[in-house]
N, C-alpha and C positions, 0 to 999 in steps of 0.2 A: 235555571241554567241548562240549556240543551247541550248534552255531551254524548257523542257517539264515539266509535273507535274504529281504527283501521283493522281489517281482518284479512286472513289469507296471505299474509306477507311472506310466510315460510322462512323467516329470519333464523329460526332455530332448527331448520331442516325441512324436508318435504312433508307436506300435509295431504292426507287423503280427504275426500269429501266428508267422511264421518268426522275427521278432525276439525274441519272448518265449521260444520254444523254444531259441534260441541262448543267451539270457540264463540259462535254467535249466541247459542243458547245461554252460555255462561254470562255473556255481556247483557243479554235481556234479563236474566235472573237478578243481576246486580242493579238493574234499573236504568241502564244506559239507553239513550233514545234512538241510536242508529248504529248500523254496521256498514262500513264503506270499503269497497274494493278498489285497488288500483289495477289498471290493465297493463301488465308487464308480460314477460315471456314465461308465464306459468299458467295458473288457472285463468280461463276465460271469465272475465268478471260477470257478465250477464248470465252465463250458464250457471256459475256458482250462486248468484243471487236467486235464480229460479229454484235450484235444488234446496238451498237453505230456506227460502221463503215457504216452501211446502212443509218444512219441518219445524220452523220457529215462527210463531205468530207475534203480533203486537210489537214490532220494532221496525223502524224505517230502514230500508235497504237502498244503498246507493252506490254509484260508481264515482271514483275520485282519482283519476278520470279515465274515460275511454278516448284514445287518440282518434282524431278525425280522419287523417289521411288514409289509413288502411281500410276504412269502412265507408262505402258510399252512403249518403244520407237515407236513401230508400232502404238499404240493407239494415242500417242501424235502427231506423224507425220500426221496421218489421220485427226486429229482435227485441227492441225495448218494449213495444206494445204487447208482444206475446208474453214477455216476462211480467209486465204490469198486470195483465189479465190473470196470470197464474198465481201471483203473490198477493192479489187482492188490493191493488192500488196503493202499494207501499213503496213504490220505486221512485227514486230521484236520479235523473240522468245527468251526471257530470261529464262534460266533454272538454277537450282542449287540443291544440295543435301539436303538443309534445315539443320535441327539441330536434334540431338539425342532426346531431350525432346519432339519434335513434331513427329518425325518419329517413335520412339519407344513408347513414352508415350501416344500419341494420336492415332496413327495408328496401333500400335502393330507390326511394321515391324522392324526386327533387323537392326541397323545402323552399318553395318559391312563394313570396309574398304571403306569409302566414296570416297576417291580419285580414287581407282581402279574402283569402281562402276561408278563414273562419266566418267572416260575415256572410259570404255566399253559402257556406255550408249550413249555417243556422237559418238563413232565409228559406232553405229547403226543409231542414229537419223539424223546426218548430211547427210549421203548418202541417207537416206530415204526421206528427204526433197528435195533432188535433183531428186527424182523419181527413184533412183537406187535400184536394188535388193540387199539385204544384207544377210549374213550368219555369224552372230557374235555368237561365242560360247565361251564366256568369263567365268571367275570365278564367276562373280556376275550377269551378264546379258546374256541371250540367246535371240536372235532375228533372225528369218529366214523369209524372205518375201519381199514384195514390196508394196508401196502405190502409186496409180495413181489417181490424182485429176485433170481432164481437166480444163484448164483455170487458173491454179495456177503456180506461179513461186517460186523458193526457197527463203524463208525469211531469213534475217540475223539471226544468232544464237549468243547469248551472254551468257556467263557463269558467275554466281555469284562466284567470286574467290577472295580470300584474302591471303591464305597461299601459300608458295612456290610451292608445288605440284600442287595445283589447278591453280595457275597462269601459270605454265608451260603447263598444259592441255589446258587452255583457249587460250594461244598463238599458240599452235600447231594445234588445231582442230576447233576453232571458230573465229568469227569476232571480239571478244573482251570480255571485262568484264563489269559486272554491280557491282559496289562496294557500300557499305554503311557503316555507322558508322566508318568512317575513315577521316583523315584530311590531310592537305597539306604536312606535314613532311613525313608521311607514304606513301602517294602517290608518292612523289618525290624520296624517298630513297628506296622504297621497291616495290610498286605495279607496277608503270609505267616501271621502268627498267627491272624487271623480265619478265613482260608480253611482252614488246617489244623485248627483247632478245630471248624469246622463239619463237615469230612470225618470227623474222629474221632468226633464225636457221632452221626453218621449210620452209623457202622460201616463206613466206606469206606477204601480204601487212601490212602496219602499222595498228595496232588494234584500235578499238573504246575503249575508256575508259569512261564509263558512270557512273556518281556518283549520287547516291541518297542522298540528303542532306536537312535537315530541315532549312527553311528560314522564316524570319519575318522582314518586314519593320515596325519598331516599335521604340518608345522611351523607351520601358521597356524591355531591354535585359534579365534582371533577371526573369521577368515574362515569357518570351518566353522559357527560359531554364527550368523553373519550369513546364511549360506546357508539354514540351517534356519528362522531367523526370517522370511525373505522368503517361503518356501514353505509353512510350517506355522504361521505366527504366529496364525492364527485359533483354534488350539487353546487359546490363553491365555484366551479369553473364553467357552469352553464350560464350563458349571457343573461337570460331573463332573471335567474336567481341572483347572479352576481350584482346586477343593478339594484335589486332590492336589499341585498346585504350591505352594499355601499350606502344606500339611502339610510339604512338603520344604523350605520356606523360600527358594524361588526366585521371581523375578518373572516369568520366561518359560520356556516349554518349551525354548527354544534353550539355556538354561543346563545342560540335562541331557545334552547331547552328550558322548559319550565320544570325546575327540579328543587327539591328540598323537603322539609317536613310538611305535614298536612296543611298547616296554616299558610306556609310559604306558597305552596302550590295553589291553594284557593285564592290567595291574594293575586298571584300571577294571572290566573284565569279571569278574575273579576276585573283586573286592569284591562285585559283584552276586550271584555264586554263593554267596559266604560268607553272605549274608543270606537265602538260600533260593530264589533263582531257579534253576530246573532247566534252562532252555535259553533261548537268545537268538535273537531275529529281528533281524538287522542291517538297518537302513536306511542304506546307504552314502551318504555325503555328498560332494558336489562334482562336478567335471567328470569325464569318463570315465576319464582316466588315474589320478586319485586314487581313484575308485571301484574300479578294477581292483586298484590297490595295496592298498587296504583289504581287499577280498575275499580277495586272495592271503594276506595276513597272517592273516586270520581262519581261512582254510582250514588254515593251518599249526598252529592251536591245537586243532584237532579231532583226537582220538585214535581209534584203530580201534574201541574199545569203544563210543564215542559214536555210531557209525554204525548200531548195531543198531536195528531198528524197535521202537517202543513199542506194546504191545498196549493196546486199550481196556479200561477197568474200569467203564464206566458200567453201572449196574444199577438 
């Protein structure tokens, strides 16, 4: 079972880079397979990956995810390949179009035709990460040029995809998807079959299905759900997440928490693997002692074969 963890979230307060390095080193010591950063209005994800990668070996480092709109594909390709060269080919690049309240409300960028924008963005980004020259003249993205970073190899590219159009794009152009705020019913009936069919139609290998999920080893499931609702309740009202919650038949993202004793958590995670998830990004829930207990249990579920690095297949 491949299980990584979200890091640098700063939910318990501000973190210095030494704090983040310690967090990732602890995850690696526990046997977790990856450390993943979201790109919010705090630590720059790829800068943090670079710093941590120099200090902590032998763990996959990824972004989950970097929004596309603020970073031109030529810029992101240069930053990602530079990071990849520095951390020794351990980077997975997760990208996504984010949400209108962030792109328009915070950044002042029109959130226009996000699926079209994402396809055109990836048509530039994926070849650039291979070192190829591009000349993309799309309706929403223009990119002409090439990025050359000696000592770097193409990182895997994963797309934050939930709706049918985005899943088709992920299957056709990337190594897979990073999903969040969704559960086993939606994964089994919607996300995995659509993504897999798109990859097969494009002649591509089986895609990675990476799921970010809140997890707590605890006797107080209700408390874990309340913790998630307090910190992530805004997800319930974002249209792309709301559609997945409705498909799953739940009212709130907090209901998707995998929580309970060790056996209950393991059963919940194996249920996700049974419906096609290939790896988990754990967002551990609760106070520090509970977080540590949760990560320790999760590390014990990772087998030696799960720790082998995954090569990119983007083409």
